[in-house]
VOGU-3710 file (C-alpha; in Angstrom, 3 decimals, decimal comma):
1> xxxxxxxxxx> 67,104/40,209/-189,538  70,810/41,028/-189,653  72,593/42,009/-186,476  73,802/45,299/-187,936  70,424/46,564/-189,037  70,384/49,249/-186,271  67,049/48,084/-184,825  66,043/45,684/-182,117  64,687/42,410/-183,493  60,885/42,388/-183,337
11> xxxxxxxxxx> 59,807/40,631/-180,164  57,632/37,575/-180,258  54,068/38,118/-179,174  53,223/36,477/-175,854  51,472/33,136/-176,035  47,869/33,245/-174,918  47,677/32,726/-171,188  51,426/33,218/-170,739  52,499/35,877/-168,232  55,220/38,340/-169,288
21> xxxxxxxxxx> 58,581/37,726/-167,683  58,880/41,370/-166,548  55,512/42,625/-165,292  54,724/46,328/-165,522  55,015/48,088/-162,153  51,971/49,783/-160,766  51,933/53,525/-161,309  50,169/56,517/-162,776  49,975/55,017/-166,254  49,566/51,389/-165,351
31> xxxxxxxxxx> 45,804/51,394/-165,508  43,730/48,577/-166,902  41,724/51,041/-168,952  44,613/52,600/-170,816  46,774/49,512/-171,149  49,833/51,740/-171,379  51,378/50,325/-168,252  51,997/46,984/-169,986  55,073/47,985/-171,927  57,103/45,028/-170,741
41> xxxxxxxxxx> 58,115/42,860/-173,692  58,282/39,105/-173,667  61,497/37,387/-174,658  62,771/38,650/-177,987  64,037/35,219/-178,716  63,366/32,123/-176,703  66,575/31,238/-174,938  68,034/34,663/-175,806  68,795/37,649/-173,589  65,395/37,593/-171,911
51> xxxxxxxxxx> 62,920/40,453/-171,820  63,341/44,152/-172,376  62,530/46,306/-169,300  59,057/47,618/-168,673  58,996/51,113/-170,174  56,466/52,618/-167,771  56,321/56,327/-167,092  57,068/56,723/-163,360  54,142/57,769/-161,235  53,569/61,434/-160,458
61> xxxxxxxxxx> 52,253/60,390/-157,063  48,603/61,196/-157,652  47,413/59,005/-154,851  50,407/59,198/-152,538  49,694/59,222/-148,834  50,289/62,511/-147,041  52,642/62,032/-144,052  50,799/62,286/-140,763  53,763/63,748/-138,869  54,439/66,588/-141,294
71> xxxxxxxxxx> 53,547/70,264/-141,238  50,353/71,445/-142,869  50,368/74,664/-144,902  48,681/76,536/-142,047  51,166/75,150/-139,517  54,005/76,274/-141,750  52,495/79,752/-142,092  52,018/80,113/-138,330  55,579/78,999/-137,711  56,929/81,499/-140,207
81> xxxxxxxxxx> 54,786/84,350/-138,868  56,094/83,722/-135,362  59,760/83,310/-136,318  60,332/85,772/-139,155  62,186/88,912/-138,068  60,400/91,213/-140,512  57,078/90,467/-138,807  58,540/91,292/-135,402  60,041/94,481/-136,812  56,627/95,521/-138,125
91> xxxxxxxxxx> 55,141/94,808/-134,690  57,799/97,058/-133,163  56,642/99,848/-135,467  53,112/99,394/-134,120  54,449/99,658/-130,567  56,305/102,834/-131,514  53,160/104,351/-132,996  51,179/103,506/-129,857  53,856/105,204/-127,783  53,414/108,242/-130,011
101> xxxxxxxxxx> 49,743/108,404/-128,991  50,785/108,483/-125,342  53,137/111,365/-126,077  50,537/113,249/-128,120  47,951/112,976/-125,326  50,320/114,143/-122,578  49,825/117,604/-121,058  52,753/120,043/-121,202  54,891/120,159/-118,092  55,190/123,355/-116,024
111> xxxxxxxxxx> 58,399/125,349/-116,066  60,004/126,406/-112,772  62,696/129,074/-112,614  64,687/129,800/-109,415  66,994/132,824/-109,197  68,956/133,848/-106,086  72,013/135,775/-105,025  73,538/138,312/-102,593  72,290/141,910/-102,457  74,718/144,746/-101,585
121> xxxxxxxxxx> 73,614/148,335/-100,923  75,188/151,051/-103,009  75,276/153,355/-99,973  76,902/151,660/-96,957  74,802/153,618/-94,471  71,650/152,282/-95,998  70,326/148,764/-95,557  72,804/146,024/-94,706  73,772/143,362/-97,236  71,359/140,466/-97,657
131> xxxxxxxxxx> 70,315/137,675/-100,030  67,471/137,678/-102,546  65,603/134,900/-104,305  62,955/134,672/-106,977  60,836/131,653/-107,958  58,789/131,714/-111,165  56,347/129,012/-112,274  55,005/128,996/-115,851  52,291/126,668/-117,140  51,271/126,444/-120,792
141> xxxxxxxxxx> 47,535/126,216/-121,446  47,314/124,126/-124,592  45,003/124,950/-127,463  42,294/122,216/-127,273  41,769/122,198/-131,051  45,445/121,637/-131,769  45,657/119,019/-129,032  42,697/117,078/-130,447  44,160/117,170/-133,969  47,558/116,014/-132,706
151> xxxxxxxxxx> 46,065/113,062/-130,833  43,945/112,085/-133,835  47,001/112,235/-136,111  48,923/109,950/-133,755  46,036/107,478/-133,618  45,889/107,461/-137,408  49,586/106,644/-137,353  48,819/103,609/-135,195  46,243/102,419/-137,724  48,758/102,878/-140,536
161> xxxxxxxxxx> 51,379/100,872/-138,645  48,883/98,114/-137,866  47,872/97,938/-141,513  51,528/97,742/-142,504  51,936/94,928/-139,993  49,023/93,093/-141,608  50,575/93,619/-145,034  53,900/92,154/-143,961  52,182/89,104/-142,469  49,913/88,594/-145,486
171> xxxxxxxxxx> 52,881/88,834/-147,868  54,922/86,402/-145,810  52,038/83,921/-145,480  51,525/83,977/-149,251  55,249/83,469/-149,877  55,330/80,546/-147,466  52,364/78,923/-149,201  53,854/79,386/-152,662  57,273/78,139/-151,570  55,722/75,106/-149,901
181> xxxxxxxxxx> 53,882/74,092/-153,073  57,001/74,853/-155,087  58,886/72,378/-152,914  56,141/69,793/-153,467  56,329/70,428/-157,218  60,083/69,899/-157,372  59,841/66,826/-155,164  57,304/65,277/-157,546  59,511/66,118/-160,534  62,560/64,719/-158,756
191> xxxxxxxxxx> 60,743/61,434/-158,068  59,650/61,231/-161,684  63,145/61,928/-162,996  64,665/59,397/-160,596  62,299/56,728/-161,901  63,120/57,601/-165,516  66,845/57,459/-164,754  66,540/53,973/-163,247  64,511/52,904/-166,264  67,105/54,223/-168,708
201> xxxxxxxxxx> 69,866/52,486/-166,772  68,031/49,189/-167,142  67,392/49,850/-170,844  71,087/50,515/-171,395  72,065/47,369/-169,540  69,686/45,199/-171,577  70,762/46,743/-174,866  74,411/46,288/-173,839  73,742/42,586/-173,381  72,015/42,427/-176,765
211> xxxxxxxxxx> 74,932/44,192/-178,435  77,356/41,801/-176,760  75,657/38,734/-178,252  75,296/40,383/-181,648  71,515/40,710/-181,677  71,486/44,539/-181,783  73,571/47,167/-183,553  76,002/49,127/-181,397  74,300/52,348/-182,471  71,357/51,426/-180,250
221> xxxxxxxxxx> 73,721/51,291/-177,272  75,104/54,741/-178,091  71,596/56,162/-178,159  70,741/54,430/-174,907  73,850/55,856/-173,242  72,861/59,341/-174,409  69,411/58,803/-172,919  70,989/57,751/-169,612  73,187/60,856/-169,494  70,233/63,062/-170,276
231> xxxxxxxxxx> 68,106/61,380/-167,594  70,940/61,694/-165,064  71,263/65,411/-165,819  67,538/65,985/-165,402  67,483/63,946/-162,198  70,322/65,946/-160,658  68,762/69,269/-161,697  65,406/68,258/-160,201  67,013/67,235/-156,917  68,936/70,505/-156,699
241> xxxxxxxxxx> 65,773/72,477/-157,427  63,969/70,648/-154,628  66,838/71,372/-152,257  66,827/75,036/-153,243  63,090/75,273/-152,561  63,654/73,650/-149,166  66,351/76,202/-148,306  64,056/79,051/-149,379  61,397/77,825/-146,943  63,924/77,593/-144,118
251> xxxxxxxxxx> 65,059/81,123/-144,918  61,526/82,519/-144,729  61,021/80,864/-141,335  64,344/82,204/-140,034  65,688/78,693/-139,485  62,758/77,547/-137,332  62,251/74,509/-139,608  64,384/71,463/-139,000  66,489/70,184/-141,852  64,372/67,133/-142,693
261> xxxxxxxxxx> 60,938/68,707/-142,397  58,004/67,210/-144,290  55,018/69,133/-145,636  51,618/67,545/-145,071  50,061/68,789/-148,291  49,764/67,965/-151,982  49,576/69,784/-155,291  46,158/68,176/-155,647  44,736/69,992/-152,608  41,377/71,605/-153,434
271> xxxxxxxxxx> 41,155/75,379/-153,857  38,104/76,936/-152,190  37,534/80,652/-152,732  34,467/82,918/-152,528  32,776/83,986/-155,774  34,345/86,799/-157,766  31,600/89,306/-156,950  32,084/88,708/-153,237  35,832/89,127/-153,602  35,386/92,393/-155,499
281> xxxxxxxxxx> 33,447/93,800/-152,561  35,669/92,266/-149,885  39,200/92,998/-151,081  39,086/96,846/-151,144  37,613/96,830/-147,634  40,168/94,508/-146,014  43,334/94,871/-148,085  46,091/96,035/-145,670  47,726/98,325/-148,205  44,445/100,144/-148,824
291> xxxxxxxxxx> 43,821/100,408/-145,081  47,311/101,808/-144,553  46,816/104,480/-147,212  43,407/105,300/-145,731  45,039/105,863/-142,339  47,775/107,998/-143,893  45,139/110,122/-145,609  43,332/110,589/-142,293  46,602/111,581/-140,640  47,311/114,115/-143,403
301> xxxxxxxxxx> 43,835/115,653/-143,004  44,327/115,971/-139,262  47,655/117,636/-139,858  45,805/120,411/-141,710  43,563/120,885/-138,665  46,613/120,906/-136,431  48,385/123,584/-138,480  45,275/125,747/-138,655  44,687/125,399/-134,918  48,234/126,580/-134,259
311> xxxxxxxxxx> 47,265/130,024/-135,635  45,130/130,666/-132,575  46,958/132,549/-129,806  48,724/130,323/-127,293  48,626/131,166/-123,612  51,179/130,748/-120,806  50,166/131,452/-117,181  53,015/132,619/-114,929  53,405/133,115/-111,173  56,469/134,742/-109,600
321> xxxxxxxxxx> 57,568/135,123/-105,950  60,358/137,566/-105,043  61,891/138,000/-101,564  64,652/140,140/-100,111  65,402/141,581/-96,638  62,558/144,059/-96,718  60,019/142,920/-99,266  58,086/139,939/-100,452  56,678/140,329/-103,946  54,053/137,942/-105,469
331> xxxxxxxxxx> 53,120/138,423/-109,096  50,873/136,541/-111,521  50,246/137,067/-115,212  50,150/135,433/-118,604  52,055/135,417/-121,863  50,266/135,415/-125,211  51,978/134,579/-128,500  50,007/136,284/-131,250  50,548/135,134/-134,873  50,509/138,657/-136,181
341> xxxxxxxxxx> 53,094/138,599/-138,970  53,300/134,917/-139,929  50,159/132,814/-139,911  51,839/129,495/-140,882  50,732/129,774/-144,480  53,579/127,557/-145,713  52,898/124,744/-143,254  49,170/124,784/-144,028  49,780/124,668/-147,792  52,237/121,793/-147,342
351> xxxxxxxxxx> 49,661/119,882/-145,294  46,993/120,471/-147,940  49,318/119,253/-150,697  50,274/116,202/-148,636  46,585/115,399/-148,118  45,977/115,595/-151,870  48,963/113,300/-152,452  47,669/110,763/-149,926  44,200/110,816/-151,485  45,441/110,315/-155,050
361> xxxxxxxxxx> 47,707/107,487/-153,898  44,801/105,853/-152,075  42,490/106,057/-155,094  45,125/104,680/-157,460  45,980/101,860/-155,075  42,323/100,905/-154,766  42,086/100,680/-158,540  45,377/98,775/-158,732  44,295/96,283/-156,071  41,088/95,705/-158,005
371> xxxxxxxxxx> 43,036/95,010/-161,185  45,414/92,699/-159,337  42,387/90,784/-158,073  40,987/90,495/-161,598  44,363/89,321/-162,908  44,775/86,756/-160,118  41,238/85,491/-160,712  41,894/85,088/-164,436  45,135/83,258/-163,675  43,161/80,996/-161,349
381> xxxxxxxxxx> 40,605/80,225/-164,037  43,300/79,590/-166,652  45,170/77,229/-164,326  41,935/75,450/-163,399  41,035/75,054/-167,053  44,489/73,695/-167,853  44,175/71,172/-165,038  40,813/70,050/-166,392  42,226/69,725/-169,903  45,224/67,718/-168,764
391> xxxxxxxxxx> 43,211/65,407/-166,564  40,302/65,156/-168,970  41,936/64,596/-172,327  45,554/65,494/-172,946  47,072/62,935/-170,597  44,753/60,228/-171,884  45,694/61,010/-175,498  49,374/60,817/-174,619  48,769/57,509/-172,867  47,016/56,190/-175,972
401> xxxxxxxxxx> 49,920/57,345/-178,141  52,325/55,469/-175,898  50,114/52,394/-176,093  50,169/52,550/-179,904  53,948/52,974/-179,944  54,238/50,001/-177,598  52,113/47,846/-179,862  54,087/48,909/-182,945  57,318/48,011/-181,192  55,986/44,586/-180,255
411> xxxxxxxxxx> 55,227/43,832/-183,895  58,620/45,133/-185,037  57,131/48,068/-186,918  58,879/50,711/-184,789  62,251/50,772/-183,031  62,663/51,244/-179,300  63,648/54,871/-179,760  60,134/55,689/-180,992  58,693/54,255/-177,794  61,130/56,379/-175,759
421> xxxxxxxxxx> 60,221/59,500/-177,748  56,521/58,898/-177,099  57,296/58,313/-173,468  59,264/61,583/-173,385  56,220/63,422/-174,723  54,058/61,894/-172,011  56,632/62,912/-169,417  56,478/66,508/-170,624  52,690/66,488/-170,469  52,719/65,138/-166,933
431> xxxxxxxxxx> 55,193/67,826/-165,886  52,996/70,492/-167,490  50,065/69,064/-165,562  51,989/69,428/-162,303  52,965/72,963/-163,277  49,324/73,800/-163,967  48,345/72,597/-160,500  51,175/74,658/-159,005  49,938/77,710/-160,925  46,473/77,061/-159,501
441> xxxxxxxxxx> 47,807/77,089/-155,941  49,907/80,187/-156,684  46,902/82,124/-157,994  44,874/81,131/-154,923  47,718/82,297/-152,656  47,783/85,670/-154,439  44,040/86,135/-153,936  44,383/85,242/-150,256  47,225/87,773/-149,986  45,079/90,518/-151,497
451> xxxxxxxxxx> 42,260/89,818/-149,035  44,675/89,314/-146,109  43,415/85,785/-145,495  46,000/83,878/-143,502  46,189/82,060/-140,153  46,789/84,408/-137,250  49,749/83,541/-135,083  49,226/82,432/-131,522  48,481/85,266/-129,137  47,017/87,535/-131,815
461> xx> 43,822/89,235/-130,792  42,753/89,945/-134,368
//
């Protein structure tokens, strides 16, 4: 074959019993069953430039050991729930609502009025000048119906604030879980791209040597250099994506994570969820958003009772003591405010309309939560099916295609670029497989968010 043919010279087949000079490294595709891992080529020419590099697809870390000193997903969620400021702000709202119950249950304070001053007679021959004083005490007797409605409305406000607190924590826990698996995904991709970059560097070096001795056309070197640049670009992008995911996790935990933290988890973690029928019955009963709207509806209903109870006459009991030089006057009585002209029709109608609004919002949200559950469950099933397809057939077919391309290259029927193209297809399939597993974890996190399933932080009584 001429040196300017544009193709690598067909390599000699290895002699029976002879070991290849560059053994294939162990990895995801280097399995005895598939045979794809043995892409290393024996010497193209005895006494020539030696062997071409082993063209293995780097491992996607299927069996990698999980670090023992890292943070588990639950540890990460607890840390974020304790450190995130939005969770503490929601807890402050609960404290405010509980303080509102104390204020609603308090009895009205009495009013004391003290009046005094000098007294001068209009006729000098009459009584001498003296001082007078008057003390008046007024106590409001509260309407028990309005008081009960006001206390119930405040307690419903506490339930709404607690449900909102649960919602904030459930949302944050789900975000932390998704971000953690996103970091694991980008780390796996970054490791894969780093391995491909090193492989392309070695390919370029070997082809450069072959071009230098005239065994290969220079066009092969140009293509190899393009492959190296492409691999370097993908490697850098994958590393930056992993770093961005790491920063996002640190942001959600308000900086509580140290810079070099490690997550003790894997994209291959199992997903265990209750059956769909059980989830359909569970989610509407425990979803924090539904519970919050339920409490707001209760508060709106009690506001109607409060406005209607305010129509009843209110009563103030008063006692007055008057003293001057000659007399001491003690008087007692009461004041009654009668809603004769205005019976709070506007306030009652507004409360009724607000109750209807709260009810319609609650019903729609229940339906929406149910549809979100159905959508998340379908996404879970799709991701699970994709994982099964990738692991059960697609990856194996791509491995077989790479094995065929390897064999064709060994016999000189195909150039090296065909092997690299087949390897690129396998790389894409492996990345899609990782993405499918990430989608599976994301769908599970969404279902757990809808049913408010997350680790409670330390000190929580719930």
